[in-house]
N, CA and C atoms as an extended XYZ file, in Angstrom:
465
Properties=species:S:1:pos:R:3:atomname:S:1:resname:S:1:resid:I:1 pbc="F F F"
N         0.599       -1.026        0.032 N   MET     1
C         0.039        0.253        0.253 CA  MET     1
C         0.609        1.297       -0.268 C   MET     1
N         0.226        2.577       -0.355 N   ARG     2
C         1.002        3.522       -0.345 CA  ARG     2
C         0.532        4.262        0.388 C   ARG     2
N         1.711        4.994        1.486 N   ARG     3
C         1.334        5.713        2.595 CA  ARG     3
C         1.264        7.271        2.267 C   ARG     3
N         0.310        7.659        3.200 N   THR     4
C        -0.134        9.203        3.043 CA  THR     4
C         0.889        9.717        4.013 C   THR     4
N         1.591       10.760        2.846 N   VAL     5
C         2.990       11.895        3.636 CA  VAL     5
C         2.350       12.951        4.202 C   VAL     5
N         2.477       13.276        5.312 N   GLN     6
C         2.730       14.383        5.885 CA  GLN     6
C         3.730       15.482        5.996 C   GLN     6
N         3.929       15.871        5.117 N   TRP     7
C         5.348       17.262        4.849 CA  TRP     7
C         5.265       17.784        5.441 C   TRP     7
N         6.621       18.139        6.133 N   PRO     8
C         7.116       18.711        6.980 CA  PRO     8
C         6.781       20.609        6.483 C   PRO     8
N         7.108       21.297        7.393 N   GLU     9
C         6.782       23.159        6.977 CA  GLU     9
C         8.117       23.226        6.275 C   GLU     9
N         7.633       24.003        4.878 N   ALA    10
C         8.867       24.790        4.339 CA  ALA    10
C         9.923       25.259        4.573 C   ALA    10
N         9.593       25.849        5.927 N   GLU    11
C        10.502       26.894        6.743 CA  GLU    11
C        11.270       25.709        7.362 C   GLU    11
N        10.999       24.703        7.435 N   SER    12
C        12.106       23.552        8.342 CA  SER    12
C        13.064       22.762        6.927 C   SER    12
N        12.820       23.316        6.243 N   ARG    13
C        13.859       22.914        5.075 CA  ARG    13
C        15.143       23.531        5.363 C   ARG    13
N        16.563       22.866        5.026 N   VAL    14
C        17.735       23.165        5.159 CA  VAL    14
C        18.535       23.509        3.942 C   VAL    14
N        18.629       24.893        3.449 N   LEU    15
C        18.936       25.166        2.126 CA  LEU    15
C        20.377       24.754        1.874 C   LEU    15
N        21.104       25.147        3.841 N   THR    16
C        22.320       24.882        3.142 CA  THR    16
C        23.015       23.504        2.828 C   THR    16
N        22.359       22.442        3.005 N   ALA    17
C        22.679       21.025        2.581 CA  ALA    17
C        21.563       20.815        1.627 C   ALA    17
N        21.129       21.234        1.046 N   TYR    18
C        20.375       21.170       -0.069 CA  TYR    18
C        21.503       21.805       -1.362 C   TYR    18
N        22.109       23.094       -1.083 N   ASP    19
C        23.045       23.781       -1.845 CA  ASP    19
C        24.065       22.818       -1.793 C   ASP    19
N        24.251       22.318       -1.138 N   GLU    20
C        25.786       21.623       -1.362 CA  GLU    20
C        25.508       20.042       -2.146 C   GLU    20
N        24.342       20.098       -2.738 N   LEU    21
C        24.174       18.973       -3.705 CA  LEU    21
C        24.683       19.448       -4.875 C   LEU    21
N        24.808       18.492       -5.721 N   ASP    22
C        25.527       18.474       -7.420 CA  ASP    22
C        23.428       18.997       -8.466 C   ASP    22
N        23.985       19.532       -9.177 N   GLY    23
C        22.521       19.693       -9.542 CA  GLY    23
C        21.639       18.344      -10.086 C   GLY    23
N        22.332       17.434      -10.336 N   LYS    24
C        21.411       16.039      -10.783 CA  LYS    24
C        20.923       15.763       -9.104 C   LYS    24
N        21.529       15.971       -8.139 N   SER    25
C        20.817       15.318       -6.987 CA  SER    25
C        20.100       16.427       -6.489 C   SER    25
N        20.322       17.940       -6.946 N   GLN    26
C        19.072       18.735       -6.302 CA  GLN    26
C        17.891       18.210       -7.228 C   GLN    26
N        17.852       17.805       -8.479 N   LEU    27
C        16.773       17.691       -9.142 CA  LEU    27
C        16.174       16.616       -8.510 C   LEU    27
N        16.681       15.280       -8.064 N   ALA    28
C        16.071       14.232       -7.547 CA  ALA    28
C        15.407       14.749       -6.149 C   ALA    28
N        15.781       15.595       -5.679 N   VAL    29
C        15.256       16.176       -4.351 CA  VAL    29
C        14.355       16.673       -4.950 C   VAL    29
N        13.883       18.131       -5.710 N   ASP    30
C        13.051       18.187       -6.285 CA  ASP    30
C        11.830       17.283       -7.004 C   ASP    30
N        11.729       16.505       -7.277 N   GLU    31
C        11.425       15.311       -7.756 CA  GLU    31
C        10.696       14.024       -6.683 C   GLU    31
N        11.432       14.422       -5.516 N   ALA    32
C        10.974       13.441       -4.827 CA  ALA    32
C         9.781       13.064       -4.019 C   ALA    32
N         8.996       11.549       -4.345 N   PRO    33
C         7.804       12.049       -3.314 CA  PRO    33
C         7.740       11.894       -2.079 C   PRO    33
N         8.618       11.653       -1.236 N   VAL    34
C         8.726       11.864        0.143 CA  VAL    34
C         9.676       12.978        0.524 C   VAL    34
N         9.552       13.413        1.714 N   PRO    35
C        10.606       14.413        2.023 CA  PRO    35
C        11.601       13.633        2.362 C   PRO    35
N        12.905       14.313        2.195 N   VAL    36
C        14.258       13.610        1.742 CA  VAL    36
C        14.954       14.032        2.902 C   VAL    36
N        15.483       13.006        3.847 N   LEU    37
C        16.381       13.478        5.009 CA  LEU    37
C        17.982       13.320        4.296 C   LEU    37
N        18.667       14.117        4.851 N   ALA    38
C        20.143       14.006        5.050 CA  ALA    38
C        20.706       14.443        5.657 C   ALA    38
N        21.863       14.098        6.241 N   PRO    39
C        23.170       14.688        6.979 CA  PRO    39
C        23.462       16.007        7.288 C   PRO    39
N        23.352       16.778        8.320 N   ASP    40
C        23.515       18.055        7.745 CA  ASP    40
C        25.218       18.368        7.722 C   ASP    40
N        25.586       19.662        7.211 N   LEU    41
C        26.781       19.831        6.881 CA  LEU    41
C        28.001       19.628        7.815 C   LEU    41
N        27.249       19.682        9.294 N   ASP    42
C        28.490       19.449       10.143 CA  ASP    42
C        28.997       18.014        9.907 C   ASP    42
N        28.685       17.362        9.369 N   LEU    43
C        28.933       15.628        9.071 CA  LEU    43
C        29.383       15.980        8.052 C   LEU    43
N        30.904       15.960        7.739 N   ALA    44
C        31.876       16.242        6.811 CA  ALA    44
C        31.930       14.875        5.896 C   ALA    44
N        31.539       15.452        4.691 N   LEU    45
C        31.272       14.197        3.549 CA  LEU    45
C        32.094       14.477        2.475 C   LEU    45
N        32.753       14.076        1.789 N   ASP    46
C        33.793       14.303        0.707 CA  ASP    46
C        32.326       14.629       -0.572 C   ASP    46
N        31.631       13.327       -0.840 N   GLN    47
C        30.827       13.223       -1.737 CA  GLN    47
C        29.275       13.247       -0.856 C   GLN    47
N        28.499       13.769       -1.837 N   ARG    48
C        27.090       13.583       -1.086 CA  ARG    48
C        25.389       13.825       -2.360 C   ARG    48
N        24.680       12.657       -2.227 N   LYS    49
C        24.103       12.473       -4.094 CA  LYS    49
C        22.910       12.216       -3.273 C   LYS    49
N        22.120       12.452       -4.027 N   VAL    50
C        20.187       11.915       -3.966 CA  VAL    50
C        19.544       11.430       -5.063 C   VAL    50
N        19.164       10.386       -5.162 N   MET    51
C        18.439        9.653       -6.222 CA  MET    51
C        16.973        9.427       -5.804 C   MET    51
N        16.251        9.467       -6.520 N   GLN    52
C        14.612        9.071       -6.277 CA  GLN    52
C        13.948        7.812       -7.463 C   GLN    52
N        13.121        7.481       -6.946 N   GLY    53
C        12.253        6.767       -7.980 CA  GLY    53
C        10.624        7.477       -7.583 C   GLY    53
N         9.813        6.197       -8.400 N   PRO    54
C         8.389        6.850       -8.131 CA  PRO    54
C         7.652        6.411       -6.686 C   PRO    54
N         8.734        6.114       -6.149 N   GLU    55
C         7.696        5.984       -4.396 CA  GLU    55
C         8.895        5.950       -3.091 C   GLU    55
N        10.142        6.374       -3.647 N   TRP    56
C        11.270        6.260       -3.122 CA  TRP    56
C        12.375        7.685       -3.162 C   TRP    56
N        12.985        8.007       -2.415 N   ALA    57
C        13.981        9.087       -2.345 CA  ALA    57
C        15.394        8.030       -1.408 C   ALA    57
N        16.354        8.227       -1.894 N   ALA    58
C        17.532        7.777       -1.276 CA  ALA    58
C        18.680        8.984       -1.280 C   ALA    58
N        19.847        8.956       -0.018 N   PHE    59
C        20.641        9.948        0.122 CA  PHE    59
C        21.924        9.145        0.367 C   PHE    59
N        23.292        9.573       -0.447 N   TRP    60
C        24.239        8.640       -0.292 CA  TRP    60
C        25.412        9.866       -0.254 C   TRP    60
N        26.346        8.882        0.836 N   GLY    61
C        27.567       10.206        1.461 CA  GLY    61
C        29.212        9.288        1.951 C   GLY    61
N        29.794        9.607        1.447 N   GLN    62
C        31.232        9.238        1.316 CA  GLN    62
C        32.142       10.119        1.937 C   GLN    62
N        32.800        9.845        2.957 N   ARG    63
C        34.315        9.844        3.209 CA  ARG    63
C        35.374        9.245        3.340 C   ARG    63
N        36.671        9.141        3.486 N   GLU    64
C        37.729        7.966        3.454 CA  GLU    64
C        37.128        7.597        4.777 C   GLU    64
N        36.765        5.583        4.279 N   GLY    65
C        36.401        5.042        5.769 CA  GLY    65
C        34.881        5.282        6.113 C   GLY    65
N        34.061        5.888        5.608 N   LEU    66
C        32.416        6.040        6.229 CA  LEU    66
C        31.522        6.345        4.777 C   LEU    66
N        30.878        5.327        4.631 N   THR    67
C        29.774        5.272        3.628 CA  THR    67
C        28.449        5.405        4.637 C   THR    67
N        27.564        6.873        4.207 N   VAL    68
C        26.084        7.032        4.836 CA  VAL    68
C        25.209        6.853        3.767 C   VAL    68
N        24.016        6.044        4.565 N   THR    69
C        22.850        6.448        3.118 CA  THR    69
C        21.284        6.400        4.354 C   THR    69
N        20.766        7.044        3.223 N   VAL    70
C        19.346        7.288        4.228 CA  VAL    70
C        18.467        6.845        3.239 C   VAL    70
N        17.412        5.719        3.435 N   HIS    71
C        16.211        5.340        2.390 CA  HIS    71
C        15.453        5.834        2.743 C   HIS    71
N        14.136        6.325        2.049 N   ALA    72
C        12.842        6.739        2.038 CA  ALA    72
C        11.914        6.131        1.449 C   ALA    72
N        10.703        5.443        2.529 N   SER    73
C        10.276        5.025        0.663 CA  SER    73
C         8.785        5.172        1.640 C   SER    73
N         7.472        5.610        0.429 N   ARG    74
C         6.268        5.562        1.102 CA  ARG    74
C         5.251        4.591        0.922 C   ARG    74
N         6.114        3.263        0.518 N   MET    75
C         5.369        1.943        0.123 CA  MET    75
C         5.442        1.484        1.315 C   MET    75
N         4.241        0.651        1.486 N   ALA    76
C         4.021       -0.548        2.704 CA  ALA    76
C         3.621       -1.852        2.591 C   ALA    76
N         4.364       -2.869        3.073 N   ARG    77
C         3.889       -4.220        2.779 CA  ARG    77
C         2.914       -4.339        3.726 C   ARG    77
N         1.823       -4.898        3.625 N   VAL    78
C         0.438       -4.939        4.249 CA  VAL    78
C         0.473       -6.628        4.573 C   VAL    78
N         0.185       -7.416        5.521 N   PHE    79
C         0.027       -8.401        5.344 CA  PHE    79
C        -1.426       -8.812        5.862 C   PHE    79
N        -2.288       -9.038        6.124 N   PRO    80
C        -3.527       -9.734        6.453 CA  PRO    80
C        -3.465      -10.370        7.751 C   PRO    80
N        -3.892       -9.983        8.518 N   GLY    81
C        -4.112      -10.646       10.320 CA  GLY    81
C        -2.691      -10.220       11.082 C   GLY    81
N        -1.742       -9.739       10.384 N   LEU    82
C        -0.498       -9.160       10.993 CA  LEU    82
C        -0.475       -7.549       11.434 C   LEU    82
N         0.144       -7.093       12.602 N   ARG    83
C         0.005       -6.112       13.165 CA  ARG    83
C         1.487       -5.902       13.365 C   ARG    83
N         2.131       -4.710       12.297 N   PRO    84
C         3.390       -4.254       12.966 CA  PRO    84
C         3.786       -4.253       14.587 C   PRO    84
N         5.119       -4.598       14.619 N   LYS    85
C         5.358       -4.606       15.983 CA  LYS    85
C         6.353       -2.983       16.173 C   LYS    85
N         6.057       -2.986       17.234 N   PRO    86
C         6.752       -1.264       17.433 CA  PRO    86
C         8.075       -1.636       18.026 C   PRO    86
N         9.150       -0.553       17.261 N   GLY    87
C        10.214       -0.866       17.701 CA  GLY    87
C        10.488       -0.529       18.926 C   GLY    87
N        12.020       -0.942       19.164 N   THR    88
C        12.570       -1.248       20.451 CA  THR    88
C        13.539       -0.556       20.963 C   THR    88
N        13.628        0.792       19.882 N   HIS    89
C        14.624        1.906       20.661 CA  HIS    89
C        13.709        3.024       19.999 C   HIS    89
N        14.191        4.135       20.176 N   THR    90
C        13.639        5.809       19.769 CA  THR    90
C        14.367        6.446       18.998 C   THR    90
N        14.006        6.851       17.806 N   ILE    91
C        14.803        7.388       16.815 CA  ILE    91
C        13.735        8.900       16.599 C   ILE    91
N        14.596       10.098       16.800 N   ARG    92
C        13.787       11.138       16.261 CA  ARG    92
C        12.175       11.325       16.821 C   ARG    92
N        12.196       11.355       18.062 N   ASP    93
C        11.351       10.701       18.563 CA  ASP    93
C        10.553        9.522       18.263 C   ASP    93
N        10.123        8.528       17.639 N   GLN    94
C         9.496        7.814       16.702 CA  GLN    94
C         9.850        6.439       16.987 C   GLN    94
N         9.360        5.028       17.478 N   PRO    95
C         9.779        4.009       17.890 CA  PRO    95
C        10.791        3.377       16.668 C   PRO    95
N        11.319        2.965       16.697 N   ALA    96
C        12.772        2.497       15.771 CA  ALA    96
C        12.995        1.280       16.098 C   ALA    96
N        13.915        0.385       15.065 N   PHE    97
C        14.961       -0.568       15.080 CA  PHE    97
C        16.057       -0.277       14.619 C   PHE    97
N        16.993       -0.641       15.494 N   ILE    98
C        18.406       -0.529       15.455 CA  ILE    98
C        18.950       -2.102       15.383 C   ILE    98
N        19.790       -2.298       14.196 N   THR    99
C        20.712       -3.156       13.854 CA  THR    99
C        21.964       -3.162       13.287 C   THR    99
N        23.065       -4.459       13.223 N   ARG   100
C        24.285       -4.811       13.215 CA  ARG   100
C        24.061       -6.009       12.217 C   ARG   100
N        24.597       -5.125       10.584 N   ASN   101
C        24.583       -6.808       10.048 CA  ASN   101
C        26.170       -6.770        8.940 C   ASN   101
N        26.580       -7.618        9.355 N   GLU   102
C        27.905       -7.842        8.693 CA  GLU   102
C        28.721       -6.004        8.808 C   GLU   102
N        28.463       -5.808        9.973 N   GLY   103
C        29.637       -4.346       10.166 CA  GLY   103
C        28.777       -2.891        9.963 C   GLY   103
N        27.693       -3.410        9.430 N   ILE   104
C        26.808       -2.271        8.837 CA  ILE   104
C        25.548       -1.507        9.759 C   ILE   104
N        25.726       -0.760       10.188 N   TRP   105
C        24.817       -0.048       11.534 CA  TRP   105
C        23.647        0.201       10.609 C   TRP   105
N        22.267        0.016       11.313 N   ALA   106
C        21.075        0.480       10.487 CA  ALA   106
C        20.131        0.481       11.530 C   ALA   106
N        19.227        2.018       11.183 N   ALA   107
C        18.018        2.369       12.059 CA  ALA   107
C        16.655        2.400       11.632 C   ALA   107
N        15.989        2.079       11.564 N   SER   108
C        14.668        2.353       11.025 CA  SER   108
C        13.656        2.875       11.503 C   SER   108
N        12.511        3.421       10.957 N   TRP   109
C        11.252        4.343       11.760 CA  TRP   109
C        10.480        4.600       10.643 C   TRP   109
N         9.407        5.445       11.129 N   ILE   110
C         8.712        6.315       10.397 CA  ILE   110
C         8.497        7.347       10.908 C   ILE   110
N         8.390        8.063       10.023 N   GLU   111
C         8.412        9.758       10.370 CA  GLU   111
C         7.600       10.180        8.995 C   GLU   111
N         6.824       11.463        8.943 N   ASN   112
C         5.974       11.895        8.279 CA  ASN   112
C         4.874       10.946        6.944 C   ASN   112
N         4.601        9.765        7.668 N   GLY   113
C         4.017        8.957        6.974 CA  GLY   113
C         5.312        7.825        6.198 C   GLY   113
N         6.447        8.194        6.308 N   VAL   114
C         7.490        7.744        5.647 CA  VAL   114
C         8.418        6.571        6.119 C   VAL   114
N         8.851        5.779        5.515 N   ALA   115
C         9.507        4.636        6.560 CA  ALA   115
C        10.845        5.193        5.805 C   ALA   115
N        11.848        5.519        7.007 N   TYR   116
C        13.050        5.775        6.601 CA  TYR   116
C        14.382        4.705        7.281 C   TYR   116
N        15.268        4.483        6.847 N   ASP   117
C        16.404        3.735        6.949 CA  ASP   117
C        17.908        4.195        6.747 C   ASP   117
N        18.264        4.310        8.013 N   LEU   118
C        19.508        5.279        7.713 CA  LEU   118
C        20.890        4.139        7.779 C   LEU   118
N        21.834        4.091        7.201 N   GLU   119
C        22.866        3.071        7.260 CA  GLU   119
C        24.367        3.712        7.599 C   GLU   119
N        24.626        2.453        8.005 N   LEU   120
C        26.516        3.838        8.823 CA  LEU   120
C        26.893        2.682        8.246 C   LEU   120
N        28.466        2.462        7.391 N   GLU   121
C        29.027        1.683        7.193 CA  GLU   121
C        31.027        2.124        7.284 C   GLU   121
N        31.664        1.215        8.108 N   CYS   122
C        32.743        1.761        8.455 CA  CYS   122
C        33.768        0.741        7.780 C   CYS   122
N        34.962        1.734        6.963 N   VAL   123
C        36.099        0.408        6.681 CA  VAL   123
C        37.112        1.086        7.332 C   VAL   123
N        37.741        0.486        8.327 N   PRO   124
C        37.812       -0.712        8.835 CA  PRO   124
C        36.331       -0.979        9.601 C   PRO   124
N        36.442       -2.144        9.929 N   LEU   125
C        35.049       -2.600       10.563 CA  LEU   125
C        35.075       -1.877       12.370 C   LEU   125
N        36.278       -1.688       12.419 N   GLU   126
C        36.840       -0.910       14.048 CA  GLU   126
C        36.864       -0.157       14.235 C   GLU   126
N        36.677        1.136       13.229 N   SER   127
C        36.352        2.331       13.272 CA  SER   127
C        36.019        2.816       14.786 C   SER   127
N        36.196        3.863       14.564 N   PRO   128
C        34.844        4.955       16.122 CA  PRO   128
C        33.880        4.937       15.997 C   PRO   128
N        33.293        5.073       14.998 N   TYR   129
C        32.208        5.790       14.424 CA  TYR   129
C        30.836        4.761       14.497 C   TYR   129
N        32.279        3.180       14.154 N   CYS   130
C        31.366        1.652       14.397 CA  CYS   130
C        31.417        1.161       15.345 C   CYS   130
N        31.644        1.542       16.360 N   THR   131
C        32.154        0.451       17.679 CA  THR   131
C        30.870        0.178       18.493 C   THR   131
N        30.032        0.745       18.539 N   ASP   132
C        28.852        0.887       18.959 CA  ASP   132
C        27.578        1.414       18.108 C   ASP   132
N        26.287        1.482       18.944 N   SER   133
C        25.330        2.156       17.926 CA  SER   133
C        25.040        3.811       18.059 C   SER   133
N        25.889        4.188       18.849 N   SER   134
C        25.554        5.771       19.433 CA  SER   134
C        26.071        6.851       18.019 C   SER   134
N        26.969        6.342       17.604 N   THR   135
C        27.211        7.858       16.109 CA  THR   135
C        25.593        6.971       15.298 C   THR   135
N        25.693        6.148       14.915 N   LEU   136
C        24.668        5.749       13.993 CA  LEU   136
C        23.095        6.913       15.034 C   LEU   136
N        22.932        6.203       15.745 N   GLU   137
C        21.827        7.554       16.912 CA  GLU   137
C        22.115        9.029       16.867 C   GLU   137
N        23.018        9.008       16.792 N   SER   138
C        23.445       10.850       16.975 CA  SER   138
C        23.127       11.252       15.525 C   SER   138
N        23.860       10.411       14.878 N   MET   139
C        23.482       11.127       13.386 CA  MET   139
C        22.095       10.857       12.930 C   MET   139
N        21.691        9.986       13.004 N   ALA   140
C        19.973        9.899       12.916 CA  ALA   140
C        18.938       11.192       13.289 C   ALA   140
N        19.712       11.243       14.871 N   GLU   141
C        18.661       12.898       15.446 CA  GLU   141
C        19.154       14.008       14.700 C   GLU   141
N        20.218       14.303       13.901 N   ASP   142
C        21.045       15.465       13.362 CA  ASP   142
C        20.432       15.196       11.621 C   ASP   142
N        19.748       14.159       10.931 N   LEU   143
C        18.955       14.248        9.895 CA  LEU   143
C        18.569       15.909        9.881 C   LEU   143
N        18.633       16.084        8.526 N   VAL   144
C        17.815       17.502        7.991 CA  VAL   144
C        16.847       17.516        7.075 C   VAL   144
N        15.857       18.323        6.717 N   TYR   145
C        14.780       17.831        5.631 CA  TYR   145
C        15.341       19.114        4.833 C   TYR   145
N        16.126       18.321        3.605 N   VAL   146
C        16.445       19.502        2.574 CA  VAL   146
C        15.156       19.305        1.302 C   VAL   146
N        14.139       18.556        1.454 N   GLY   147
C        13.235       19.042        0.496 CA  GLY   147
C        12.425       17.762       -0.270 C   GLY   147
N        11.925       17.862       -1.359 N   GLY   148
C        10.569       16.888       -1.490 CA  GLY   148
C         9.909       17.711       -2.537 C   GLY   148
N         8.899       16.708       -3.091 N   ARG   149
C         7.930       17.760       -4.279 CA  ARG   149
C         6.963       18.552       -3.722 C   ARG   149
N         6.952       17.720       -1.905 N   GLY   150
C         5.416       18.593       -1.267 CA  GLY   150
C         4.502       18.641       -1.400 C   GLY   150
N         3.744       17.509       -2.270 N   GLN   151
C         2.698       17.454       -2.562 CA  GLN   151
C         1.903       16.064       -2.758 C   GLN   151
N         1.238       15.685       -2.390 N   GLU   152
C         0.618       13.896       -3.426 CA  GLU   152
C         0.478       14.356       -4.658 C   GLU   152
N         0.785       13.509       -5.665 N   VAL   153
C         0.585       13.370       -7.049 CA  VAL   153
C        -0.287       11.977       -7.274 C   VAL   153
N        -1.344       12.208       -7.666 N   VAL   154
C        -2.040       10.859       -8.032 CA  VAL   154
C        -1.610       10.692       -9.798 C   VAL   154
N        -1.562        9.462       -9.980 N   ARG   155
C        -1.105        8.842      -11.169 CA  ARG   155
C        -1.829        8.002      -11.732 C   ARG   155
């Protein structure tokens, strides 16, 4: 099913983070069917990119030894008779799940009616950023709204 997006106030958009994206990424933000969240500029990344599709948007950023991704989707799988289980953590004032698989930390939660997933990958795995979930949790709290198309489009 397609979730109904609740768009953040336009004034909450962080234009400095939007302006740091290349032209192709800015276009992807402008066409995104979901609110695009990205790390603030306080997180120094050498590269920042945004991609989008009909139901999703994704941010990708990297610097030596660190890769950050933020996925956003307004699609939800619904199974008759099964209710969603609430997350065991709290991210951005929302119930969330935090996991680690193959050394990659991930947080997932619902915000603005959108499913978000933040992943943090370090090389080497023993990097101080990836020793526990604290960097991931802090990074999630510091994500900023960089834009999106801002309205539901019926196709």
